[in-house]
N, C-alpha and C positions, 0 to 999 in steps of 0.2 A: 449741552452740556452731560456729567455725569449722572446717574440716579441716588440721591445720598439711599442711607441704610432703609428709610421710613418709606420713600419712592420704593424700594426695588423689592420690601414685603409687601407694598401695596400691588406692585406687578404681578408677582408670584399669584396674588387672585386671582391674575387675571387668564392661570395658566390652568386648559384643563387637561393636561397630560403627568400631573404630578395631582399624587394621593399621599398624603400628609398624618401619621401615626393618629389616632384618639387618643385626646386627655383621658386619664383614668377616671372612672364612676367612685364617687364620693363612699365614704367606709365609715359611716359614721356612726359615731361611739354615744354612749350614752353617759350624759356630762351635766351637771348641775349649775348655772352660771354664779355666779356671785360677783355682785353689781356695787360699788361702792362711791360716790359722786366724788371727782377729781377735780374742785374746781379752779386748783392752783395751775392746771395745765396748762401753757401756752402752745402746745409747740408737738407734733405726734410724728414719731419716726416710723417705717412700716419697715417689717421684714418685707421679701414680695417673694422667694417660692416658698411654697407649704402655707405660706398666710393671705396673700392677694391669688397667686397664680395658685393654682392645682396643677401638680407635674406628677407624672411616676414616680415614686420613691420619695416624695416629700422633698427634693432638692435637685441640681442641674447637675446632670454625671456628664464628664467627660467620655466614661465609656460607659456602654451598657450590657448591664451582668448578663444578657439572653443574647450569646455570641450570633444568632440568626438576624437577631435585630441590629445588632450592631455593622452586620455586613449587609444590609440592607438599605441601612443611612450609608456607610461610605462605597460603594455603589453608586445610589444616588447623586455623588457630589463626586465622584469620577468622573460619569456621563455628562451631569449638566454642565459640568466646568470643561471638557473635550480633556480632560490629564489621560488618558491611558496613554494616548501616541509618546510620550514622553517619560512614561515608566517602563522596568525592565518587563520583559517578555520572555519573561521566566515562565515553565510550564506551574499550572494553577490559576485560581481565578482574580479579576483585577482586587477583589476588595482583601484577598487573602494576602497580596503584596501591600497594596496601599496601609492595611493593617499593619504590618513590619518598619515602615514609611512612620506611620500616626504613632506607633508605641515610641521606637528613636528619636523622634521629636520630644515629644511628652516626658519619656526619663531627663533630655536636656534641658527642656522649661524647666521643670521640678529640679534639678538641680542647681538653678543659677540662684547664688548667691542672697538671701537676706537679710544679711546685717543677724540683728538677735530677734530676728521674728521668729515665733516659734512655730505660726500656722500660717507657710508663705503661700500665698494664692498665685496660680497659671491662669495669663490672660490667653481665654481660645484663639483671639484673634491671630497675638503673638504665634501658636501653634503654628497658626495655618501657613501665615506668614513667611517663616522656617521652613517649612513643610515644602510651600511654592517656590520656595530658593534650591530648594536640593533642583525640580522637577526643571529650572531655569536653565541647568546643568546640561540638559537633553532638552535645548530649544523651545521648552514652552513658553506659550504666549499668552495674553488675555485681550480682548478690549478695553483697553484703557479710556474709549470715548463713553463705553457704556456703563462700564464697573467704576470708574477713574483711578485714584492710582495704587500701588500695591498695598497701601497701610490700607485704603480703601474698600480692595477689593478683596483682602483678607478679611474686612468684618463681616462682607458680604456672604463669602464663602462660610465662616464660621457661622454666621445666620441660619445659611441654608443645612449644614451638616445639623447642627442642633436641634431645626424645626425639624428634621427626618429622625432626629433620635427621639425626643421625645414632646408629644402633645402639649398644649398648657392653654388653658382657659380660667375665668378668674371664678373664686368662690363666689355664690350668691350674698348679693348687695354689699361687694367690694366698691363699688361706683357708686350706691348711695351714700354711703359711710365718707368715702371721700370729700363726695361733693356738699355735705352737710358741716364738714369738718369744717373745708372748704369756706361757706358763705356762712361759718358763726364767725369769721375772719384768726382762726388759729392757723398756725403757723406747718406744713406739713415738709417731711423728708422721707428720703429711705434710707436704713444703713442695715447693707443685707450686702449677705453673697450674692454678688451679680457679675455679670460679663459686657461686652460693647453692646450686646444688643437685650439685653434686659429692660431697659425703660420702650422699646419698640414692644415688644412681647407684651410689657405692662399696655403700654396705652392702646393696642387691639384687644384684649382682654377687656381694657372697661369701658372700649368703643361700640362692644357685643352688648353689654347691659346699657350705655346712656352714649349713643352718638354725637350728643354734645360737648362731653368732657373731654376737655384737653389736656394733657399730664399736665403740660409744659405752665398752665397756665395755675395748676391748682397744685402744687409745688415747687418750692424755695429750691432753686438751683444752686443754694449755698449751702442746702443741709439736703445731699445727695452722695452718700458716702457706700460704692461699692465693692467689695475686695479684689474685684482686677486694676481698679487706677488705686488703691493703695499696699497691692502686693499681699494682703493680710487676708482673710479668713475669721468667720468668728469662730471662737472667742477671742482671737485676738484684740489683745491689750493695744495693738496700735491703729486697730481698725477705730474700736471705740474711743480710744483720747483724741485722734482727729475728729471726731464727731464731737464730744466735747469743747475743745478749743474752737471748734467753727461756732458751736451754738452760745460760747461764751462770747466772741465777737460781735454777737445780735443781741448783747444783754440777758440773755435765755440761761439761766441756775439749771444743772440736775435737775433736779425734783420740780422743774418747770415744764418738764420733758416728760411723755408716755413712749414707751417704747412697745413696739404689740410684734409679738414673736410664739412661733409653737414652741419652740423649744427650749426647756430651760437652762441647759448646760450653756447651749452655744447661745443662746437670744436675751433669755433676760435674766439670768444670775450677774453675768457681765457687768453689765447694765443696770444692773439693783446694785450691785460692788461698786459702782460708780454714782451712784445719788440719784441717777435715773428713779422717775414710775414705771411700774412695768404689768402690760396684760397678756397673759397666757389665750392664744386662741384656740380653743381644745373641742373641733367638729370634727375632723377626719382622722381617721385612725392612720391610715397612713404616715402623713406628715408631723403626728404630735409626738412629742417627744418630753414626758413629766413622769417619773413617777410620785408614787404615794408620800413619799419620803420627802422627796422634794419640795412638793407642794403642802410639808407640815413644815419645814425647815424654814428660819425665817432670815436666814443668809440667801436662800431660793426662792422663798413664798413670792410668787406675784401679788401685785394688790388687788386684782381685778380680774374673772377669767370670766372670759365671753364665748357661744357656742353662735352665734351670729356676727359677722362684723357689726353688722348696725347699733347693734347694744354700745357700742363706740360713743355713740350721739348721746346715749341716756349719762353713761360713766363721765362724760362729758359735760353734761347738762343742755347737750345742742339741743335744740327746739326740732323737733321733724316738722317737715315742710310737706311732705308726700307718703 
């Protein structure tokens, strides 16, 4: 049986020949919490990158701003999946040629018509699937018994490449905050820019803090809204309205939902405009995107501001048990 994406990620842990980039250190900022009770909230929708998961740049990148890091990630991917034999043997390093292929496919994927969507999203697995199809023209093959179908293989390549590009780790108390909310009986979901491997990265980060926490058991599967599936990035109206529709089907009004994020313009202002309650996570300079004007402006000002994720328990009057 082919490995699932979760099993593949666990398999990579057993490999001692692989070196992964370390997640960035926190760049703590001085901020004063603003905590007020929100007893009417019945569901929490989290942003992932920059809020639950610490990551370089505060968001997932398709291209690393440092050429050296980008080339290392591409080189690792070429070697891991034995792609070089099906690539051009033009003079130069393998990563240089792969970067040309990758860039051309990325441009093609970004040019896919998105209708009226102002903020179209690219799916990482589709990028690699299109690139692999180009390699098929030169007799590229992969082990389907291990990796699965082309679609499954593409997801694993995308996971490997992005794990080689940016390290991730959960912010302090992410697991404790999510567990407390689940124990209270509130619904939880994700409303985030994310890819096919995002939940795998999040599960692994949470497990490092609490190895008994299972993401699938504390998230409502009908309240997971990731940009790669909906084909719209924040602050996409499509992404947020898709979430509102699903919430309404569960009898949840916008004012009964708390959206937690680090960017006022991308996360919180759209949520607030559509009637949700909002919480700004102001801890790390790398991911925080909030100006003094936005914090004062009624249309964008968050309902609460936290500097530690466990403070969500106080906001929702969740009794701490540990």
